N, C-alpha and C positions, 0 to 999 in steps of 0.2 A: 756456221756462226750466224746468229740472227742478229737484227737491228739493235734489239734491246742490249745485248751482250756487247756488241762493238761500242754502243754507246757508253755503257758502264765502264768499259775498258778506257775509253777516251776521258771520261771524268775522273778515273782513278789516276791515270797519268798525268793530267793537270794537277790534281792535288798532291801528287808525289813531287812534282817540279816545285810547287809552292812550299811544301814541307821541307824539303831539301835546302832551300834558300833560308827559310827561318831557323833550320838547324845550324847552318854555317853562321849565321848572325848570332844566334843563342851562344854558340861556342866562342865567338869572338868577343862578345859582351855579356859575360855570365852574370846577369842581374839577378836571375833565379836559378839557383843551382839545379833544381828538379827539372827544369824546362827541356834541356838537351835530351835526358832520359825518356821523358814523356814523347817527345817528337820522334825519337828513335823507335820507341814502340809503336807509334802510330804508322811509320814508315814500313816497319817490318809487317804489321797487320795488313797493309795495302798491298805490299808486295806479294804476300801469300795469296791474298784474293786475286790479284792480277794472274798469278802463276796458275791458280785453280780455274780461272775462266779461260785461259790459253789452252789448257788441257782438255776442256769439255767441248 
């Protein structure tokens, strides 16, 4: 695994942590009913990218 891939994985992990916190907050305070679904989609996409990077 090269440096670029490792850096991308670190960025994804950091963003996932942030999105998971936002998702928890959005579920507790449902101001925008579409926000949790949007956050879950972003998390799923980043998880898929992270899995792809780990396999390569």
